KEKE-3310 file (N, C-alpha, C; in steps of 0.2 Angstrom, whole numbers, plus 5000, padded with zeros to 4 digits):
npx = (5505:5496:5505:5512:5503:5502:5514:5514:5504:5510:5520:5514:5508:5519:5524:5515:5515:5528:5526:5519:5520:5529:5525:5532:5529:5537:5541:5531:5520:5505:5492:5482:5475:5470:5474:5469:5474:5473:5484:5492:5496:5488:5491:5489:5490:5495:5493:5498:5494:5503:5504:5516:5521:5530:5538:5550:5551:5552:5543:5526:5518:5519:5520:5518:5520:5516:5516:5506:5497:5486:5476:5480:5493:5499:5499:5508:5520:5521:5524:5537:5544:5544:5551:5545:5533:5518:5502:5484:5474:5470:5464:5455:5449:5446:5451:5446:5452:5443:5444:5447:5436:5426:5429:5426:5424:5423:5433:5442:5434:5430:5443:5445:5435:5439:5450:5452:5457:5452:5440:5422:5417:5424:5426:5422:5427:5427:5439:5441:5452:5469:5472:5484:5489:5480:5482:5495:5495:5503:5502:5503:5493:5487:5493:5491:5485:5477:5470:5463:5455:5447:5440:5433:5424:5417:5412:5403:5394:5388:5382:5372:5374:5379:5376:5380:5394:5400:5411:5403:5390:5392:5394:5382:5374:5379:5376:5363:5345:5337:5342:5355:5372:5380:5394:5405:5413:5429:5440:5455:5459:5469:5479:5470:5457:5441:5424:5415:5404:5393:5396:5387:5383:5382:5381:5393:5401:5406:5394:5388:5387:5384:5382:5387:5376:5366:5368:5364:5350:5349:5353:5343:5331:5334:5332:5324:5328:5335:5342:5353:5358:5355:5356:5346:5342:5329:5315:5307:5297:5283:5284:5286:5298:5312:5327:5333:5331:5338:5353:5362:5357:5348:5337:5340:5339:5344:5343:5340:5342:5335:5321:5316:5305:5304:5294:5291:5280:5272:5261:5256:5258:5258:5259:5273:5274:5277:5275:5284:5286:5289:5291:5296:5302:5308:5320:5322:5337:5344:5341:5343:5336:5326:5312:5296:5295:5287:5274:5261:5256:5267:5275:5268:5269:5282:5285:5279:5286:5299:5295:5291:5303:5311:5304:5306:5320:5322:5315:5323:5335:5330:5327:5339:5346:5339:5342:5355:5353:5354:5349:5348:5339:5331:5319:5317:5317:5305:5297:5300:5296:5282:5276:5271:5279:5288:5300:5312:5327:5344:5347:5335:5328:5336:5333:5320:5318:5322:5311:5301:5288:5289:5282:5284:5281:5281:5281:5283:5287:5289:5296:5302:5307:5318:5316:5314:5299)
npy = (5579:5583:5590:5579:5572:5582:5583:5569:5569:5578:5571:5560:5566:5570:5558:5552:5561:5559:5547:5549:5548:5558:5568:5576:5589:5590:5577:5570:5563:5566:5557:5560:5556:5540:5528:5513:5500:5486:5474:5464:5452:5449:5456:5470:5487:5501:5518:5532:5549:5560:5573:5584:5591:5603:5617:5620:5611:5609:5603:5600:5590:5572:5556:5540:5524:5507:5488:5475:5461:5464:5478:5483:5477:5485:5497:5494:5492:5505:5512:5507:5512:5526:5541:5547:5547:5540:5545:5543:5551:5563:5558:5560:5556:5540:5531:5519:5509:5504:5490:5485:5488:5481:5468:5469:5480:5477:5471:5482:5493:5487:5486:5500:5504:5497:5505:5516:5529:5534:5543:5541:5549:5551:5552:5541:5534:5530:5527:5531:5522:5521:5523:5527:5535:5546:5552:5555:5567:5581:5597:5614:5622:5614:5611:5602:5587:5578:5586:5594:5584:5580:5592:5594:5584:5586:5599:5596:5587:5595:5605:5597:5590:5577:5561:5559:5551:5545:5535:5530:5531:5522:5510:5508:5507:5495:5486:5488:5483:5485:5497:5502:5508:5522:5528:5542:5544:5547:5555:5557:5570:5578:5582:5586:5584:5577:5574:5562:5555:5543:5527:5512:5501:5484:5473:5476:5477:5484:5487:5494:5510:5527:5542:5559:5568:5559:5556:5566:5565:5553:5558:5568:5560:5553:5560:5575:5591:5607:5616:5619:5616:5614:5608:5605:5596:5598:5594:5604:5605:5607:5620:5625:5625:5619:5610:5618:5631:5633:5637:5627:5616:5610:5612:5619:5621:5630:5627:5634:5636:5624:5616:5601:5587:5571:5556:5539:5526:5511:5502:5490:5475:5462:5459:5466:5484:5501:5518:5532:5547:5564:5580:5596:5612:5626:5639:5647:5650:5651:5650:5643:5649:5661:5664:5669:5672:5679:5675:5666:5655:5650:5647:5637:5627:5625:5620:5608:5602:5600:5592:5580:5577:5574:5564:5554:5552:5548:5536:5528:5528:5521:5509:5504:5503:5493:5482:5480:5476:5485:5496:5511:5520:5517:5509:5497:5499:5506:5495:5486:5493:5494:5482:5470:5458:5454:5448:5452:5451:5455:5447:5442:5454:5459:5449:5450:5464:5468:5464:5472:5484:5501:5516:5532:5548:5565:5581:5597:5614:5630:5642:5655:5666:5674:5686:5703:5710)
npz = (5906:5896:5889:5884:5876:5866:5860:5855:5846:5836:5832:5826:5815:5808:5805:5797:5786:5781:5776:5764:5747:5737:5723:5712:5700:5689:5687:5683:5671:5662:5656:5643:5632:5625:5613:5603:5592:5581:5578:5564:5569:5580:5591:5602:5598:5607:5610:5618:5622:5630:5642:5647:5662:5663:5664:5657:5647:5629:5621:5624:5624:5622:5613:5616:5610:5611:5611:5615:5623:5629:5635:5648:5648:5638:5645:5655:5648:5643:5654:5657:5646:5648:5655:5665:5679:5674:5675:5675:5679:5672:5660:5646:5633:5625:5611:5598:5585:5570:5568:5580:5587:5580:5585:5598:5612:5626:5634:5636:5642:5653:5660:5661:5670:5682:5686:5698:5696:5684:5677:5674:5665:5654:5636:5623:5607:5590:5577:5560:5552:5557:5575:5579:5568:5568:5581:5579:5572:5564:5566:5566:5572:5580:5594:5605:5602:5609:5618:5609:5602:5612:5615:5603:5602:5614:5611:5600:5606:5616:5608:5604:5592:5590:5598:5616:5622:5634:5645:5655:5649:5638:5644:5651:5640:5634:5643:5648:5644:5629:5623:5613:5613:5605:5596:5593:5576:5571:5560:5551:5541:5530:5539:5550:5562:5561:5564:5557:5558:5566:5576:5577:5590:5595:5608:5613:5601:5585:5573:5563:5554:5553:5544:5547:5545:5547:5560:5567:5568:5575:5588:5590:5591:5603:5615:5621:5613:5616:5609:5595:5578:5561:5544:5530:5515:5503:5492:5486:5477:5479:5481:5469:5464:5455:5451:5441:5444:5455:5464:5467:5462:5471:5484:5499:5517:5531:5548:5564:5582:5586:5593:5600:5602:5605:5605:5609:5606:5610:5601:5597:5605:5602:5588:5585:5585:5583:5587:5581:5586:5582:5587:5581:5583:5574:5569:5554:5547:5535:5518:5502:5491:5482:5489:5495:5511:5519:5517:5523:5517:5509:5520:5526:5516:5516:5528:5527:5517:5523:5535:5528:5522:5533:5538:5528:5529:5543:5543:5534:5542:5553:5548:5543:5555:5561:5552:5556:5569:5579:5592:5594:5598:5609:5608:5613:5627:5629:5625:5635:5647:5645:5643:5654:5663:5653:5652:5646:5638:5632:5621:5617:5613:5603:5593:5590:5587:5574:5567:5570:5567:5563:5564:5557:5562:5559:5565:5560:5564:5559:5569:5568:5555:5553:5547:5548:5553)
capx = (5501:5493:5511:5514:5498:5503:5520:5513:5500:5514:5524:5510:5507:5525:5525:5510:5518:5534:5525:5516:5524:5529:5524:5534:5526:5542:5542:5524:5517:5498:5489:5476:5471:5473:5471:5471:5474:5474:5490:5490:5498:5483:5493:5485:5495:5492:5496:5496:5496:5506:5505:5522:5520:5537:5539:5556:5551:5551:5537:5522:5515:5523:5516:5522:5517:5518:5512:5505:5491:5480:5476:5484:5500:5501:5501:5515:5526:5522:5528:5544:5547:5543:5556:5541:5528:5512:5495:5478:5469:5468:5462:5449:5447:5449:5449:5447:5451:5437:5446:5447:5428:5423:5431:5423:5428:5422:5439:5445:5430:5431:5449:5445:5431:5443:5455:5449:5459:5449:5433:5417:5414:5429:5423:5424:5426:5430:5443:5441:5459:5473:5472:5491:5490:5476:5485:5502:5495:5508:5499:5505:5487:5485:5499:5490:5480:5473:5465:5459:5450:5442:5436:5429:5419:5413:5408:5398:5389:5385:5378:5367:5375:5380:5374:5385:5397:5405:5412:5396:5384:5393:5393:5375:5371:5381:5373:5355:5341:5332:5345:5362:5376:5383:5401:5407:5418:5434:5444:5460:5459:5474:5482:5465:5453:5434:5419:5412:5397:5393:5396:5382:5386:5378:5385:5400:5404:5404:5390:5386:5390:5379:5386:5386:5370:5361:5369:5360:5343:5349:5353:5336:5326:5335:5329:5322:5333:5334:5346:5356:5358:5354:5354:5342:5340:5322:5314:5305:5292:5277:5285:5287:5306:5316:5334:5335:5330:5342:5361:5366:5352:5345:5334:5342:5337:5348:5339:5344:5338:5331:5318:5313:5302:5303:5290:5290:5274:5271:5254:5254:5264:5258:5263:5277:5273:5278:5274:5290:5283:5294:5289:5301:5301:5315:5320:5325:5343:5346:5338:5346:5332:5322:5305:5293:5294:5282:5268:5258:5255:5273:5278:5265:5272:5289:5285:5277:5292:5304:5293:5291:5310:5313:5301:5310:5327:5321:5313:5329:5339:5328:5327:5346:5348:5336:5346:5361:5351:5357:5344:5351:5333:5327:5313:5317:5316:5298:5293:5301:5292:5275:5274:5272:5282:5291:5306:5316:5335:5347:5347:5328:5327:5340:5330:5313:5318:5322:5305:5296:5285:5290:5278:5287:5277:5285:5277:5288:5284:5294:5295:5304:5310:5323:5314:5311:5293)
capy = (5574:5587:5591:5573:5571:5587:5580:5563:5571:5581:5565:5556:5570:5570:5551:5551:5566:5556:5541:5550:5548:5565:5568:5582:5590:5589:5570:5567:5563:5566:5553:5563:5552:5533:5525:5506:5498:5479:5472:5458:5446:5449:5460:5477:5493:5506:5525:5537:5556:5562:5580:5585:5597:5605:5624:5620:5607:5612:5600:5599:5583:5567:5550:5533:5518:5500:5483:5470:5457:5467:5486:5484:5476:5491:5502:5492:5494:5512:5514:5505:5517:5533:5544:5550:5543:5541:5545:5543:5555:5568:5555:5563:5552:5534:5529:5512:5508:5500:5483:5484:5489:5475:5462:5471:5485:5476:5470:5489:5496:5483:5488:5507:5504:5495:5510:5522:5536:5536:5545:5538:5554:5551:5551:5535:5536:5525:5530:5528:5522:5519:5529:5530:5540:5551:5555:5558:5573:5586:5603:5620:5625:5609:5609:5596:5584:5575:5591:5596:5579:5581:5599:5594:5579:5589:5604:5593:5585:5601:5608:5592:5588:5570:5559:5559:5544:5544:5528:5528:5530:5517:5504:5508:5505:5489:5481:5488:5480:5489:5502:5501:5514:5525:5532:5546:5542:5552:5554:5561:5573:5583:5584:5589:5579:5579:5569:5560:5551:5539:5520:5508:5495:5479:5468:5479:5477:5489:5483:5498:5517:5532:5548:5565:5570:5555:5556:5572:5562:5549:5562:5571:5555:5550:5564:5582:5596:5614:5620:5616:5619:5608:5609:5599:5597:5596:5594:5611:5604:5610:5627:5627:5626:5613:5611:5623:5637:5633:5638:5620:5611:5607:5617:5618:5625:5630:5629:5636:5636:5618:5613:5595:5583:5564:5551:5532:5523:5504:5502:5483:5471:5455:5460:5472:5490:5507:5525:5536:5554:5569:5587:5600:5619:5629:5645:5647:5654:5653:5646:5645:5651:5667:5663:5674:5669:5682:5672:5661:5649:5648:5644:5630:5622:5624:5616:5601:5599:5598:5587:5575:5575:5571:5557:5549:5551:5544:5529:5525:5526:5516:5502:5502:5501:5486:5477:5478:5474:5490:5500:5517:5525:5515:5506:5491:5502:5507:5489:5483:5497:5494:5475:5467:5451:5453:5444:5454:5451:5458:5442:5441:5460:5459:5445:5453:5471:5469:5463:5477:5489:5507:5521:5538:5554:5571:5588:5602:5621:5636:5647:5662:5666:5678:5692:5708:5712)
capz = (5902:5890:5884:5881:5870:5861:5856:5852:5840:5831:5830:5822:5809:5804:5802:5791:5781:5779:5772:5758:5741:5734:5716:5709:5694:5683:5686:5681:5664:5662:5650:5642:5627:5623:5606:5602:5585:5581:5573:5561:5573:5585:5597:5602:5598:5611:5609:5623:5622:5637:5643:5651:5666:5665:5660:5653:5641:5623:5618:5629:5623:5618:5611:5617:5607:5613:5608:5620:5621:5633:5637:5654:5646:5635:5650:5658:5643:5642:5660:5656:5641:5650:5660:5670:5681:5670:5678:5671:5682:5667:5654:5643:5627:5623:5604:5596:5578:5568:5568:5587:5589:5577:5589:5604:5617:5633:5638:5637:5646:5660:5663:5664:5676:5688:5688:5701:5694:5678:5677:5670:5661:5648:5630:5619:5600:5585:5572:5554:5550:5563:5580:5579:5563:5570:5586:5577:5567:5564:5564:5571:5575:5585:5598:5609:5599:5614:5620:5603:5601:5618:5614:5597:5604:5619:5607:5596:5611:5619:5603:5602:5585:5590:5605:5620:5622:5639:5647:5659:5645:5634:5648:5652:5634:5633:5648:5648:5639:5626:5620:5612:5613:5599:5598:5587:5572:5570:5554:5549:5534:5528:5546:5554:5564:5560:5566:5551:5559:5573:5575:5580:5593:5598:5612:5613:5595:5580:5568:5558:5554:5550:5542:5551:5544:5550:5567:5571:5569:5581:5594:5590:5593:5609:5620:5619:5612:5618:5605:5590:5571:5556:5537:5527:5508:5502:5485:5484:5471:5481:5481:5462:5463:5453:5451:5436:5448:5462:5463:5468:5459:5476:5489:5506:5522:5537:5554:5570:5588:5585:5599:5598:5608:5603:5609:5607:5609:5608:5599:5597:5608:5599:5582:5587:5581:5587:5584:5583:5585:5583:5586:5580:5581:5573:5566:5547:5547:5528:5512:5496:5485:5483:5490:5500:5518:5523:5515:5527:5513:5508:5526:5527:5511:5518:5534:5525:5514:5528:5538:5524:5521:5539:5539:5524:5532:5549:5541:5531:5547:5557:5544:5543:5562:5562:5548:5559:5575:5584:5594:5598:5600:5615:5607:5618:5633:5628:5625:5642:5652:5643:5643:5660:5663:5646:5653:5640:5638:5626:5615:5614:5610:5596:5589:5588:5586:5567:5564:5572:5562:5566:5560:5559:5562:5561:5565:5560:5564:5559:5574:5565:5548:5553:5544:5552:5551)
cpx = (5498:5499:5513:5510:5499:5509:5519:5509:5505:5518:5520:5509:5513:5527:5521:5512:5524:5532:5522:5521:5524:5529:5525:5532:5531:5543:5536:5523:5509:5495:5483:5472:5474:5470:5473:5469:5475:5479:5488:5492:5493:5485:5489:5491:5492:5496:5493:5499:5497:5507:5511:5521:5527:5538:5545:5556:5549:5545:5533:5519:5520:5518:5521:5517:5520:5514:5512:5498:5485:5481:5481:5492:5503:5503:5507:5521:5527:5526:5535:5548:5548:5548:5552:5536:5521:5506:5490:5472:5466:5465:5455:5445:5450:5446:5451:5447:5445:5438:5445:5439:5424:5424:5428:5427:5427:5428:5442:5441:5430:5437:5449:5440:5435:5448:5451:5451:5456:5442:5428:5414:5419:5425:5426:5423:5429:5434:5443:5448:5462:5473:5479:5492:5486:5480:5492:5501:5500:5504:5500:5499:5484:5491:5498:5484:5475:5467:5460:5454:5445:5437:5431:5423:5414:5409:5402:5392:5385:5380:5373:5368:5376:5378:5381:5388:5402:5406:5405:5391:5385:5392:5386:5372:5373:5378:5365:5352:5337:5335:5352:5366:5378:5389:5402:5413:5422:5438:5449:5460:5464:5476:5477:5461:5445:5430:5415:5405:5397:5393:5390:5385:5380:5382:5392:5404:5402:5400:5388:5388:5384:5384:5384:5379:5365:5362:5365:5352:5343:5349:5346:5331:5328:5332:5328:5328:5331:5338:5349:5355:5358:5353:5351:5340:5333:5321:5311:5299:5285:5277:5286:5294:5308:5323:5337:5335:5334:5350:5365:5362:5348:5343:5337:5340:5341:5344:5343:5339:5332:5328:5314:5310:5300:5298:5289:5284:5273:5263:5252:5260:5264:5262:5267:5277:5273:5276:5280:5288:5288:5291:5295:5299:5308:5314:5324:5331:5345:5342:5341:5342:5328:5315:5302:5291:5289:5275:5266:5258:5262:5276:5275:5268:5279:5290:5283:5282:5297:5302:5293:5298:5313:5311:5305:5317:5327:5320:5319:5334:5337:5328:5334:5348:5345:5339:5352:5360:5354:5351:5346:5345:5330:5321:5312:5315:5308:5294:5294:5296:5284:5272:5276:5274:5285:5297:5311:5323:5337:5346:5340:5326:5330:5337:5324:5313:5318:5315:5299:5294:5286:5287:5281:5282:5281:5281:5282:5285:5290:5292:5296:5307:5316:5322:5311:5305:5292)
cpy = (5577:5588:5585:5571:5576:5585:5574:5565:5574:5576:5561:5559:5570:5563:5550:5556:5562:5550:5542:5551:5555:5564:5575:5583:5588:5581:5566:5568:5562:5563:5557:5560:5545:5531:5518:5504:5490:5477:5465:5451:5445:5453:5467:5482:5499:5513:5529:5544:5558:5570:5581:5592:5599:5612:5624:5616:5610:5609:5598:5593:5578:5561:5544:5528:5511:5495:5478:5466:5460:5475:5487:5482:5482:5497:5501:5494:5501:5515:5513:5510:5524:5535:5547:5546:5545:5540:5546:5547:5561:5565:5558:5559:5546:5532:5522:5512:5503:5492:5481:5483:5483:5468:5463:5475:5483:5475:5477:5493:5493:5486:5496:5508:5502:5500:5515:5529:5538:5537:5542:5543:5555:5549:5545:5537:5530:5529:5527:5528:5519:5525:5531:5536:5547:5555:5558:5564:5578:5593:5609:5623:5620:5607:5603:5592:5580:5580:5593:5591:5579:5587:5598:5589:5583:5595:5601:5590:5590:5605:5603:5590:5580:5568:5559:5552:5543:5537:5526:5526:5524:5510:5503:5505:5497:5483:5482:5485:5485:5495:5501:5508:5516:5528:5536:5543:5547:5550:5559:5564:5579:5586:5588:5583:5581:5573:5568:5556:5548:5531:5517:5502:5490:5474:5470:5479:5482:5484:5487:5505:5521:5538:5554:5568:5566:5554:5561:5569:5557:5553:5566:5566:5552:5554:5571:5587:5603:5619:5616:5619:5613:5611:5603:5601:5595:5597:5601:5610:5608:5618:5630:5628:5619:5615:5616:5630:5638:5634:5632:5615:5607:5613:5615:5623:5624:5632:5630:5636:5630:5616:5607:5591:5576:5560:5545:5529:5516:5504:5495:5479:5464:5455:5467:5478:5496:5513:5529:5543:5559:5576:5592:5607:5622:5635:5644:5652:5656:5648:5648:5646:5657:5665:5668:5671:5673:5680:5666:5654:5646:5644:5637:5625:5620:5619:5608:5598:5596:5592:5580:5572:5571:5564:5552:5547:5547:5537:5525:5523:5521:5509:5500:5499:5494:5481:5475:5476:5478:5495:5506:5522:5523:5512:5500:5493:5503:5500:5486:5486:5496:5487:5472:5460:5449:5449:5446:5454:5454:5453:5442:5448:5460:5454:5447:5460:5472:5468:5468:5482:5496:5513:5528:5544:5560:5577:5593:5609:5626:5641:5654:5661:5670:5685:5697:5711:5720)
cpz = (5896:5886:5881:5875:5865:5857:5852:5846:5834:5828:5825:5815:5805:5801:5796:5785:5778:5775:5765:5752:5738:5726:5713:5702:5688:5682:5684:5674:5664:5656:5649:5636:5626:5617:5606:5595:5586:5576:5570:5565:5579:5591:5596:5603:5602:5611:5614:5622:5629:5637:5649:5655:5668:5661:5656:5647:5635:5620:5624:5629:5620:5617:5612:5614:5609:5610:5614:5618:5625:5634:5643:5652:5642:5640:5654:5654:5642:5648:5660:5651:5643:5655:5666:5673:5678:5675:5674:5674:5677:5660:5652:5638:5627:5616:5602:5588:5576:5569:5576:5589:5586:5582:5596:5609:5624:5637:5640:5643:5653:5664:5665:5670:5682:5690:5691:5699:5688:5679:5672:5665:5655:5642:5627:5612:5596:5580:5565:5551:5557:5568:5580:5574:5565:5576:5585:5572:5569:5561:5569:5575:5580:5590:5603:5606:5603:5616:5615:5601:5606:5617:5608:5598:5608:5616:5604:5600:5614:5615:5601:5594:5584:5597:5609:5621:5628:5641:5651:5654:5640:5638:5650:5646:5632:5638:5649:5643:5636:5623:5619:5611:5606:5601:5592:5583:5570:5564:5553:5542:5534:5535:5550:5556:5563:5562:5560:5552:5566:5571:5579:5583:5595:5602:5612:5607:5590:5575:5562:5559:5551:5549:5547:5551:5547:5557:5571:5572:5575:5587:5595:5593:5600:5615:5618:5618:5614:5614:5600:5583:5566:5549:5534:5520:5507:5495:5482:5478:5473:5481:5474:5460:5460:5452:5446:5439:5454:5460:5463:5466:5465:5481:5495:5511:5528:5543:5560:5576:5587:5592:5597:5604:5605:5608:5606:5610:5606:5607:5598:5599:5605:5593:5583:5583:5586:5583:5586:5581:5586:5582:5586:5579:5580:5569:5559:5548:5540:5524:5506:5490:5487:5483:5495:5506:5522:5522:5519:5523:5511:5514:5527:5522:5513:5524:5532:5521:5518:5532:5534:5523:5527:5540:5535:5527:5538:5547:5538:5537:5552:5554:5544:5550:5564:5558:5552:5567:5581:5586:5598:5600:5606:5614:5612:5625:5634:5629:5632:5647:5651:5644:5650:5659:5656:5647:5647:5642:5632:5620:5612:5610:5603:5591:5586:5586:5578:5563:5566:5567:5566:5561:5562:5557:5564:5560:5565:5559:5564:5564:5572:5559:5548:5549:5549:5549:5551)
residu = (MET:ARG:GLN:TYR:LYS:LYS:TRP:LEU:LEU:VAL:PHE:ILE:ILE:LEU:LEU:LEU:THR:GLY:CYS:ALA:LYS:PRO:LYS:THR:LEU:GLU:LYS:ILE:GLY:LEU:VAL:THR:THR:LYS:GLY:TYR:ASP:LEU:GLU:LYS:ASP:GLY:LYS:ILE:LYS:GLY:SER:LEU:VAL:ILE:LEU:THR:VAL:ASP:PRO:ASN:ALA:LYS:GLN:LYS:THR:THR:ILE:ILE:THR:THR:LYS:ALA:LEU:THR:ALA:ARG:GLY:ASN:ARG:ILE:HIS:SER:ASP:VAL:MET:SER:SER:LYS:LYS:LEU:LEU:SER:GLY:GLN:LEU:ARG:VAL:VAL:LEU:PHE:SER:GLU:ALA:ILE:ALA:LYS:HIS:GLY:ILE:LYS:PRO:PHE:THR:ASP:THR:PHE:VAL:ARG:ASP:PRO:SER:ILE:SER:ASP:LEU:ILE:TYR:MET:GLY:ILE:VAL:ASP:GLY:GLN:THR:GLU:ASP:LEU:LEU:GLY:ILE:VAL:ASN:ASN:GLN:ILE:PRO:ASP:VAL:GLY:GLN:HIS:ILE:TYR:LYS:GLU:ILE:ASP:HIS:ASN:VAL:ARG:TRP:SER:LEU:ILE:PRO:SER:SER:THR:LEU:HIS:GLU:THR:LEU:GLN:GLY:ASN:TYR:ALA:VAL:GLY:LYS:ASP:PRO:VAL:LEU:PRO:ILE:LEU:LYS:LYS:THR:LYS:ASN:ARG:VAL:ARG:ILE:SER:GLY:VAL:ALA:LEU:LEU:LYS:ASP:ASN:LYS:LEU:VAL:GLY:LYS:LEU:ASN:PHE:TYR:GLN:SER:TYR:TYR:VAL:ARG:THR:LEU:GLN:SER:PRO:LEU:LYS:SER:GLY:ALA:PHE:GLU:ILE:PRO:ILE:SER:GLY:GLU:SER:LEU:GLY:LEU:THR:GLY:ASP:HIS:LEU:PRO:HIS:LYS:GLN:LEU:ALA:VAL:ALA:LEU:ASP:THR:VAL:LEU:SER:ASN:PRO:LYS:ILE:GLU:LEU:ILE:ASN:LYS:GLU:ASN:LEU:GLU:PHE:ASN:LEU:ASN:LEU:LYS:ILE:ASN:ALA:ARG:ILE:GLN:GLU:ILE:ASN:ALA:ASP:ILE:ASP:LEU:LYS:SER:PRO:LYS:THR:ILE:GLN:LEU:LEU:GLU:ARG:GLU:ILE:ALA:ASN:GLN:MET:LYS:LYS:ASP:ILE:ARG:LYS:ILE:VAL:ALA:TYR:CYS:GLN:SER:VAL:GLN:SER:ASP:PRO:PHE:GLY:LEU:GLY:GLU:THR:TYR:ARG:SER:SER:VAL:ARG:HIS:ALA:ASN:LEU:ASN:ARG:LYS:LYS:TRP:HIS:LYS:ILE:TYR:PRO:LYS:ALA:LYS:VAL:ASN:VAL:ASN:VAL:LYS:PHE:THR:ILE:ALA:LYS:THR:GLY:ILE:VAL:GLU)
# end
């Protein structure tokens, strides 16, 4: 009887093994990046960057471009055109042209969520131009454009230069009440890829853009920072410096090891008013002027100049975000958590948010000047 059970177990294992579909590496194409453009006839052009797992292949990546009415339709056409089985388990980045983003990215994100092979940690981004052109870059220094784009976004996120924009965070921002998502903007310049800023979303649609300099403020105001680097131009008037005394007609300070702590306070719920407080400690890495950084008075004046400039910059950014009804800072989350029975929904918040008064307060402290005492 025991011998019978033993052979029965062996038979079941062999049967289950035989039912599994073999996936030989040479027969697989791994989709690492997807890009979507909008055609004039309303169709969606999809571009896939495919990594070939074949040591004998001369070209490690290939690009398949198709046209369809849906993202899923593009995937079906891509399978038809490919000589390999396409798998999305290694997908790292999804890009949308501005035209697609203005119409809304919800149909795409819903499709990705339904696919169990796609991680919710993939990065989302907007392309200034056509995603097909960006993914088709020919550069000997970029053998795998999909991996290059992923590493560039991930590097800037890890160094706190731009806000994170994973699928999970984008969906959370699209459906949560009181905070809207932001996506990085990528641009092709002379056969290279660079992040030029961030896109502001409202109800899954692109409604505004901020440049790279401004995107750092958005990241700083979203949550505390423990690292990072930043360059800020200041007037230098209180230091007795004018454009004639500066090499580039402007005083600039490069900051390193930036530590920040933002705090949002609702101070008036009837006449909607907030305090946006930001405390920053940083080390001066470089300054393009000959000033005495050993002098306590000079340091105090410099701290005041930098704080005032940051305050001006943040006020301008907040005003612009209010004008396009996008709240990347989470002012609505503070309102919702502070007001009982607010019954706040996305439509109501986007209506009252532009009318809110936002007071910006910045306290900047120079931790070190880089000078050896």
